C-alpha positions in Angstrom: 16.0 -2.0 23.5 17.1 -0.5 26.9 14.4 0.8 29.2 15.8 4.4 29.3 15.7 4.6 25.5 12.1 3.3 25.5 11.1 5.8 28.2 12.7 8.7 26.3 10.9 7.8 23.1 7.6 7.6 25.0 8.3 11.1 26.4 9.1 12.5 23.0 6.0 10.9 21.5 3.9 12.6 24.2 5.4 16.0 23.4 5.0 15.3 19.6 1.3 14.5 20.1 0.7 17.7 22.1 2.4 19.9 19.5 0.9 18.1 16.5 -2.6 18.4 17.9 -2.3 22.2 18.1 -0.3 23.2 15.1 0.9 20.0 13.3 4.4 18.8 12.4 4.9 16.6 15.5 7.3 14.6 13.3 9.8 17.3 14.0 10.1 15.9 17.5 9.4 12.2 17.0 11.5 11.4 13.9 14.8 12.8 15.3 14.1 11.0 18.5 13.6 7.7 16.7 16.7 8.2 14.6 18.8 8.8 17.7 17.5 5.7 19.5 17.6 3.4 16.4 20.8 4.5 14.5 21.1 1.2 12.7 17.5 0.9 11.5 16.5 1.6 7.9 15.0 5.0 7.2 11.8 3.4 6.0 11.5 1.6 9.4 12.0 4.9 11.2 9.2 6.5 9.1 6.9 3.5 9.4 7.2 3.4 13.2 6.7 7.1 13.4 3.6 6.9 11.2 2.1 4.2 13.4 2.5 6.3 16.5 1.4 9.5 14.8 -1.8 8.1 13.2 -3.2 7.2 16.6 -2.5 10.6 18.0 -3.9 12.3 14.9 -7.0 10.2 15.0 -7.6 11.1 18.7 -7.0 14.8 17.9 -9.4 14.7 14.9 -12.1 13.1 17.0 -11.7 15.6 19.8 -11.8 18.5 17.4 -14.9 17.2 15.6 -16.8 17.0 18.9 -16.0 20.6 19.7 -15.6 22.4 16.3 -18.3 22.4 13.7 -17.0 21.3 10.3 -18.9 20.5 7.2 -18.8 16.8 6.5 -18.7 17.2 2.7 -15.6 19.4 3.1 -14.0 16.8 5.3 -14.7 14.0 2.8 -13.1 15.9 -0.1 -9.9 16.7 2.0 -9.7 13.1 3.3 -10.1 11.4 -0.1 -7.7 13.7 -2.0 -5.1 13.7 0.7 -5.1 9.9 0.8 -4.8 9.4 -3.0 -2.0 12.0 -3.5 0.0 10.9 -0.4 0.1 7.3 -1.7 1.1 8.6 -5.1 3.8 10.7 -3.5 5.2 7.7 -1.6 5.3 5.8 -4.8 7.3 8.6 -6.5 9.7 9.2 -3.5 12.7 7.9 -5.4 12.1 10.1 -8.5 12.6 13.6 -6.9 15.8 14.0 -4.9 15.3 15.7 -1.5 18.2 18.0 -2.3 16.0 19.6 -4.9 12.9 19.8 -2.7 14.6 21.3 0.4 15.4 24.8 -1.0 11.9 25.1 -2.4 10.3 24.1 0.9 12.6 26.4 2.8 11.6 29.3 0.7 7.9 28.5 1.1 8.2 28.3 4.9 9.9 31.7 5.0 7.1 33.2 3.0 4.5 31.6 5.2 6.2 32.9 8.4 6.6 36.4 7.1 3.0 36.6 5.8 1.6 35.2 9.1 3.7 37.6 11.2 2.8 40.7 9.2 -0.9 39.9 8.8 -1.9 40.2 12.5 -5.5 39.3 11.8 -4.6 36.3 9.7 -6.4 33.3 11.0 -8.1 35.2 13.8 -11.6 35.1 12.3 -13.7 32.3 11.0 -15.9 33.1 8.1 -18.9 30.8 7.7 -19.1 29.6 4.1 -21.6 27.9 2.0 -20.1 24.6 0.8 -20.3 25.3 -2.9 -18.3 23.9 -5.9 -15.5 26.6 -5.6 -14.9 25.8 -1.9 -14.8 22.0 -2.5 -12.4 22.5 -5.5 -10.1 24.6 -3.3 -10.2 22.0 -0.5 -9.5 19.2 -3.1 -6.6 21.1 -4.6 -5.1 21.6 -1.1 -5.6 17.9 -0.2 -3.9 16.8 -3.5 -0.9 19.2 -3.4 -0.1 18.9 0.3 -0.9 15.1 0.5 1.5 14.5 -2.4 4.1 16.6 -0.6 3.7 14.6 2.6 4.1 11.3 0.7 7.2 12.4 -1.1 9.0 14.5 1.6 7.0 15.4 4.7 8.5 18.1 7.0 6.0 20.8 7.8 2.9 19.1 6.3 0.7 20.2 9.2 1.9 23.8 8.9 1.2 23.8 5.1 -2.3 22.4 5.7 -3.1 25.0 8.3 -1.8 27.9 6.2 -3.7 26.7 3.1 -7.0 26.3 4.9 -6.8 29.7 6.5 -5.7 31.4 3.3 -8.1 29.8 0.8 -11.0 28.4 2.9 -11.1 31.5 5.1 -11.2 29.7 8.4 -9.4 30.6 11.7 -6.5 28.8 13.2 -8.7 26.6 15.4 -10.9 25.4 12.4 -7.8 25.0 10.3 -6.1 22.8 12.9 -9.2 20.6 13.0 -9.3 20.3 9.2 -5.5 19.6 9.1 -6.0 16.6 11.4 -8.3 15.0 8.8 -5.7 15.6 6.1 -2.8 14.3 8.3 -4.7 11.2 9.3 -5.3 10.3 5.7 -1.7 10.9 4.6 -0.5 8.8 7.6 -3.0 6.1 6.7 -1.7 6.1 3.1 1.9 5.8 4.2 1.1 2.9 6.5 -0.6 1.1 3.8 2.8 1.0 2.1 5.1 0.5 5.2 3.1 -2.3 6.9 3.0 -4.7 4.0 6.7 -4.1 3.4 7.6 -4.9 7.0 8.9 -1.4 7.9 7.0 -0.9 11.2 8.3 -1.9 14.7 4.9 -2.6 16.2 5.8 -3.1 19.8 7.7 0.2 20.1 5.3 2.0 17.8 2.2 1.0 19.9 3.9 2.2 23.1 4.7 5.5 21.4 1.1 5.6 20.1 -0.4 5.5 23.6 1.9 8.4 24.6 1.1 10.3 21.4 -2.7 10.0 22.0 -2.2 11.3 25.6 -0.2 14.2 24.3 -2.8 14.9 21.6 -5.5 15.1 24.2 -3.5 17.7 26.1 -2.8 19.7 22.8 -6.4 19.8 21.8 -7.5 20.9 25.2 -5.0 23.8 25.2 -6.0 24.8 21.6 -9.7 24.8 22.5 -9.1 26.7 25.7 -6.8 29.4 24.4 -8.1 29.7 20.9 -6.7 30.9 17.6 -4.4 33.5 19.1 -2.5 30.9 21.1 -2.3 28.5 18.0 -1.0 31.4 15.9 1.9 31.9 18.3 2.7 28.2 18.4 2.4 28.1 14.6 5.0 30.9 14.1 7.4 29.2 16.6 7.1 25.8 14.9 7.5 27.3 11.4 10.6 29.1 12.6 12.1 25.9 14.0 11.3 24.2 10.6 13.1 27.0 8.8 16.2 26.7 11.0 16.2 22.9 10.6 15.8 22.9 6.8 18.4 25.7 6.4 20.9 23.7 8.4 20.2 20.6 6.3 20.4 22.5 3.1 23.5 24.6 3.6 25.6 22.9 6.3 25.1 19.2 5.9 
């Protein structure tokens, strides 16, 4: 591969890591960049290489958040386990549900999320301390299962769905929701790689170079999120969801 293509992918991986660390969905940046640079590669290889780069950045972001943001370990364990199991199941079922059916549904859900977040000015601005009881753990598990399965079978906007769900049902703010989403995203990436690596769909040399850039970007993203707080993350969240809506609308109605 030419040097300029490698450098461009490294740059996009850095940007993806920074965005993903704050509000999720760094794949919006990384996957199109890989598709443009590797037009003749199989889709599974694109996704596998993307996951290798992403999981390193996600792990770095998760570690950074957990050092700064207090999260209950029992809650983390439930989200991690359910997200891994359902993501692997989603990957196994990927050929059963056509993306043409999923896209309009996901587009509708993202529009609802964007409107709700924009109208509810205080949404995600306050963190409510909760006792980790059975109801909270069940809600966390349901979110891990549903969104993990979605990530395995389709993917776009997974980080945004995690963040919205955790704010809405676990009553946390954007900062804590971002921290929790990193755990869910790490496990869904891990589940996907457990499928892509054995089947030979990962370009390790390129993926590892992008992984270094992704980690550097994630460190910047976490630092910005911790410095500017939930209000800053809310604005980035709305921008990212709007971009997702435009992209999916284009793919649904014009492609």
